[in-house]
GULO-564051 format. One record per residue: residue in one letter; x, y negated, z of N, C-alpha, C in turn. Coordinates in Angstrom, 2 decimals, always signed. Each point is the difference from the previous one (the first is absolute). Example, Ala and Ser with C-alpha at 12.3 -4.5 7.8 and 13.67 -1.06 7.14 Angstrom:
BEGIN
 residuo     nc1     nc2     nc3    cac1    cac2    cac3     cc1     cc2     cc3
       a  +13.19   +5.69   +7.80   -0.89   -1.19   +0.00   +0.90   -1.20   +0.00
       s   -0.35   -1.05   -0.72   +0.82   -1.19   +0.06   -0.77   -1.09   +0.73
END
This chain:
BEGIN
 residuo     nc1     nc2     nc3    cac1    cac2    cac3     cc1     cc2     cc3
       q  +17.16  -13.55   -0.78   -0.38   +1.07   -0.91   -1.12   +0.82   +0.63
       v   -1.04   +0.20   -0.78   -1.16   +0.76   +0.48   +0.29   +1.50   -0.12
       h   -0.30   +0.71   +1.07   +0.22   +1.44   +0.02   -1.26   +0.67   +0.52
       v   -0.50   +0.97   -0.78   -1.25   +0.70   +0.34   +0.29   +1.49   +0.09
       v   -0.37   +0.63   +1.10   +0.26   +1.43   +0.18   -1.26   +0.70   +0.50
       e   -0.52   +0.89   -0.84   -1.16   +0.81   +0.38   +0.44   +1.36   +0.51
       s   -0.81   +0.59   +0.88   +0.29   +1.34   +0.51   -1.30   +0.63   +0.49
       g   +0.07   +1.29   +0.31   -1.13   +0.69   +0.59   -0.76   +0.93   -0.92
       g   +0.37   +0.02   -1.26   -0.69   +0.90   -0.92   +0.33   +1.46   +0.27
       g   -0.70   +0.87   -0.72   +0.25   +1.42   +0.17   -1.09   +0.83   -0.64
       l   +0.02   +1.28   +0.32   -1.00   +0.94   -0.51   -1.05   +0.24   +1.07
       v   -1.25   -0.12   -0.38   -1.09   +0.21   +0.94   -1.13   +0.72   -0.72
       q   -0.76   +0.77   +0.73   -1.15   +0.69   -0.58   -1.17   -0.96   -0.14
       p   -0.91   +0.27   -0.91   -1.21   -0.82   -0.10   -0.71   -0.08   +1.36
       g   -0.43   -1.19   +0.34   -0.61   -0.23   +1.30   +0.97   -0.43   +1.07
       g   +1.28   +0.08   -0.29   +1.02   -0.36   +0.97   +0.26   -1.49   +0.07
       s   +1.00   -0.36   +0.82   +0.31   -1.40   +0.23   +1.51   -0.24   -0.12
       l   +0.33   -1.22   -0.36   +1.38   -0.48   -0.01   -0.01   -1.46   +0.40
       r   +1.10   -0.46   +0.56   +0.18   -1.42   +0.27   +1.27   -0.47   -0.69
       l   -0.19   -0.94   -0.90   +1.13   -0.60   -0.70   +0.44   -1.26   +0.72
       s   +1.29   -0.27   -0.09   +0.56   -1.21   +0.58   +0.79   -0.76   -1.06
       c   +0.06   -1.29   +0.17   +0.77   -0.84   -0.93   +0.63   -1.12   +0.79
       v   +1.31   -0.06   -0.03   +0.74   -1.06   +0.67   +0.54   -0.96   -1.05
       v   -0.22   -1.28   +0.25   +0.44   -1.03   -0.94   +0.95   -0.96   +0.70
       s   +1.10   -0.32   -0.63   +0.94   -0.97   +0.54   +0.29   -1.06   -1.05
       g   +0.52   -1.13   +0.46   +0.37   -1.06   -0.92   -1.08   -1.01   -0.29
       i   -1.13   +0.12   +0.66   -1.10   -0.95   -0.17   -0.59   -0.33   +1.36
       d   -0.82   -1.05   +0.02   -0.80   -0.29   +1.18   -1.23   +0.90   -0.09
       f   +0.13   +1.19   +0.53   -1.00   +1.06   -0.18   -1.40   -0.48   +0.35
       s   -0.13   -0.73   +1.07   -1.33   -0.40   +0.47   -0.72   -0.94   -0.98
       a   +0.74   -0.60   -0.91   -0.59   -0.96   -0.93   -0.53   +0.65   -1.28
       y   +0.24   +1.27   -0.17   -0.33   +0.68   -1.25   -1.18   +0.95   +0.14
       t   -0.74   +0.11   -1.10   -0.99   +1.06   -0.12   +0.73   +1.29   -0.34
       m   -0.18   +1.03   +0.80   +0.67   +1.27   -0.26   -0.96   +0.94   -0.70
       g   +0.52   +0.64   -1.02   -0.85   +0.89   -0.78   +0.59   +1.38   -0.16
       w   -0.88   +0.97   -0.07   +0.35   +1.38   -0.37   -0.58   +0.29   -1.38
       y   +0.82   +0.63   -0.81   -0.40   +0.42   -1.34   +0.43   +1.45   -0.18
       r   -0.54   +0.64   -1.03   +0.41   +1.37   -0.28   +0.03   +0.24   -1.51
       q   +0.83   +0.96   -0.38   +0.10   +0.35   -1.41   +0.10   +1.50   -0.14
       a   -0.97   +0.57   -0.68   -0.01   +1.43   -0.29   +0.67   +0.23   -1.36
       p   +0.50   +1.20   -0.24   +0.67   +0.28   -1.28   -0.90   -0.33   -1.19
       g   +0.54   -0.75   -0.95   -0.75   -0.33   -1.20   -1.04   -1.08   +0.17
       k   -0.05   -0.60   +1.17   -1.00   -1.04   +0.25   +0.68   -1.31   +0.39
       v   -0.74   -1.09   -0.12   +0.53   -1.29   +0.40   -0.04   -0.13   +1.51
       r   +0.87   -0.87   +0.50   +0.00   -0.26   +1.44   -1.29   -0.70   +0.37
       e   -0.63   +0.45   +1.08   -1.28   -0.57   +0.39   +0.01   -0.49   +1.45
       f   -0.82   -0.99   +0.23   -0.18   -0.57   +1.32   -0.65   +1.01   +0.93
       v   +0.47   +0.04   +1.24   -0.60   +0.86   +1.02   -0.60   -0.84   +1.12
       a   +0.81   -0.90   +0.57   -0.47   -0.80   +1.14   +0.91   -1.20   +0.18
       t   -0.57   -1.08   +0.54   +0.81   -1.16   +0.37   -0.41   -0.51   +1.37
       a   +0.96   -0.60   +0.67   -0.25   -0.64   +1.29   +0.57   -1.41   -0.05
       r   -0.89   -0.97   -0.02   +0.43   -1.40   -0.05   +0.51   -0.46   +1.36
       r   +0.75   -1.07   +0.00   +0.50   -0.54   +1.27   -1.15   -0.51   +0.86
       s   -1.12   -0.32   -0.65   -1.18   -0.47   +0.74   -0.69   +1.13   +0.75
       g   +0.35   +1.22   -0.36   -0.67   +1.15   +0.58   -0.99   +0.65   -0.94
       e   -0.32   -0.70   -1.12   -0.92   +0.56   -0.97   +0.60   +1.24   -0.63
       i   -0.81   +1.02   -0.12   +0.45   +1.28   -0.55   -0.90   +0.40   -1.16
       m   +0.62   +0.57   -1.02   -0.75   +0.49   -1.15   +0.46   +1.41   -0.34
       y   -0.93   +0.80   -0.48   +0.30   +1.38   -0.41   -0.58   +0.27   -1.38
       h   +0.68   +0.86   -0.72   -0.59   +0.54   -1.22   -1.19   +0.85   +0.43
       s   -1.02   -0.01   -0.81   -1.22   +0.72   +0.37   +0.23   +1.49   +0.21
       s   +0.99   +0.56   -0.69   +0.23   +1.44   +0.09   +0.62   +0.43   +1.33
       v   +0.54   -0.96   +0.77   +0.64   +0.36   +1.27   -0.72   -0.60   +1.20
       k   -0.97   -0.86   -0.25   -0.71   -0.66   +1.10   -0.65   +1.04   +0.90
       g   +0.21   -0.16   +1.30   -0.55   +0.94   +0.97   +0.93   +1.16   +0.32
       r   +1.05   +0.15   -0.81   +0.96   +1.09   +0.24   +1.40   -0.54   +0.33
       f   +0.36   -1.12   -0.59   +1.32   -0.60   +0.21   -0.13   -1.25   +0.86
       t   +1.04   -0.26   +0.79   +0.05   -1.21   +0.81   +1.36   -0.64   -0.15
       i   +0.01   -1.29   -0.33   +1.25   -0.75   -0.08   +0.17   -0.81   +1.28
       l   +1.21   +0.05   +0.52   +0.30   -0.73   +1.24   +1.34   -0.69   -0.17
       r   +0.12   -1.20   +0.52   +1.28   -0.68   -0.07   +0.46   -0.36   +1.40
       d   +1.30   +0.11   +0.20   +0.63   -0.40   +1.26   +1.03   -1.06   -0.35
       n   -0.37   -1.24   +0.18   +0.89   -1.10   -0.39   +1.27   -0.04   +0.85
       d   -0.07   +0.49   +1.23   +1.18   +0.00   +0.85   +1.06   +0.98   -0.52
       k   -0.46   +1.04   -0.69   +0.92   +1.01   -0.52   +0.22   -0.10   -1.50
       n   -0.57   -1.04   -0.63   +0.09   -0.14   -1.46   -0.43   +1.29   -0.71
       t   -1.04   +0.60   +0.49   -0.42   +1.31   -0.49   -1.49   +0.01   -0.31
       v   -0.34   +0.67   -1.09   -1.40   +0.24   -0.33   -0.19   +1.51   -0.12
       y   -1.11   +0.48   +0.50   -0.31   +1.42   +0.01   -1.21   +0.29   -0.88
       l   -0.07   +1.24   -0.44   -1.21   +0.45   -0.69   -0.36   +1.36   +0.61
       q   -1.03   +0.00   +0.82   -0.50   +1.25   +0.57   -0.97   +0.60   -0.99
       m   +0.29   +1.21   -0.43   -0.81   +0.66   -1.01   -0.62   +1.25   +0.59
       n   -1.31   +0.02   +0.08   -0.74   +1.15   +0.53   -0.86   +0.61   -1.10
       s   -0.45   +1.22   +0.23   -0.87   +0.70   -0.95   +0.58   -0.05   -1.40
       l   +1.26   +0.31   -0.12   +0.68   -0.10   -1.28   -0.59   +0.96   -1.03
       k   -0.03   -0.48   -1.23   -0.51   +0.77   -1.12   +1.11   +0.24   -1.02
       v   -0.19   +1.00   -0.83   +1.00   +0.30   -1.02   +0.27   -1.22   -0.87
       k   -1.04   -0.77   -0.28   +0.16   -1.17   -0.86   +0.75   -1.14   +0.66
       d   +0.28   +0.11   +1.32   +0.81   -1.02   +0.67   +1.49   +0.21   -0.23
       a   +0.38   +1.12   -0.56   +1.41   +0.29   -0.23   +0.60   -1.02   -0.96
       a   +1.13   -0.57   +0.43   +0.66   -1.04   -0.79   +1.26   -0.42   +0.73
       v   +0.78   -0.86   -0.64   +1.06   -0.71   +0.69   -0.61   -1.29   +0.53
       y   +0.18   -0.23   +1.28   -0.57   -1.17   +0.65   +1.08   -1.06   +0.22
       y   -0.35   -1.23   -0.35   +0.91   -1.13   +0.10   -0.63   -1.10   +0.83
       c   +0.83   -0.77   +0.67   -0.51   -1.21   +0.62   +0.74   -1.20   -0.57
       t   -0.60   -1.16   +0.13   +0.59   -1.21   -0.53   -0.56   -1.21   +0.72
       p   +0.84   -1.01   +0.19   -0.49   -1.25   +0.59   -0.48   -1.00   -1.06
       d   +0.32   +0.26   -1.28   -0.28   -1.02   -1.00   -0.14   +0.53   -1.42
       i   -0.16   +1.31   -0.17   -0.05   +0.71   -1.29   +1.17   -0.32   -0.90
       v   +1.06   -0.51   +0.60   +1.26   -0.20   -0.73   +1.06   +0.93   +0.56
       h   +0.07   +0.05   +1.32   +0.96   +0.85   +0.68   -0.68   +1.29   +0.44
       w   +0.62   +1.13   -0.37   -0.54   +1.32   +0.30   +1.10   +0.87   +0.60
       g   -0.43   +0.98   +0.77   +0.94   +1.00   +0.48   +0.10   +1.15   -0.98
       q   +0.63   +1.06   +0.46   +0.19   +1.17   -0.85   -1.24   +0.89   -0.01
       g   -0.90   -0.28   +0.91   -1.22   +0.79   +0.09   +0.18   +1.25   +0.86
       t   -1.13   +0.56   +0.40   +0.01   +1.24   +0.76   -1.05   +0.94   -0.59
       q   +0.40   +1.23   -0.24   -0.85   +0.96   -0.71   -1.02   +0.62   +0.94
       v   -1.25   -0.02   -0.41   -1.08   +0.68   +0.72   -0.53   +1.10   -0.90
       t   +0.05   +1.23   +0.48   -0.51   +1.15   -0.73   -1.12   +0.63   +0.81
       v   -1.14   +0.18   -0.64   -1.16   +0.59   +0.66   -0.33   +1.28   -0.75
       s   +0.21   +1.12   +0.66   -0.19   +1.28   -0.67   -0.22   +1.09   +1.03
       s   -0.81   +0.97   -0.38   -0.22   +1.15   +0.87   +0.98   +1.12   -0.35
END
């Protein structure tokens, strides 16, 4: 059974930083492309970043240069380091190994 658990969200001021973590169990973690997505109220869930098992990384244009995705295959964990946060980054952030299995998400609030 696949289990996905995100953590690390919180309230931060504009310009601040947060690091999200996501632990996945029940799969061969190293074989999967890990992705971060986010969903703001009233909006569809959108792609944020992915890290392929090959090492290839992709970012949504709105976060490129500010967010960094990192994976630790030994810990079955993927991270999302978020710097220079903006109000528009506020959302529930989710990770997934296959866009089928999702965690409960972690809330990121950016406000002064």
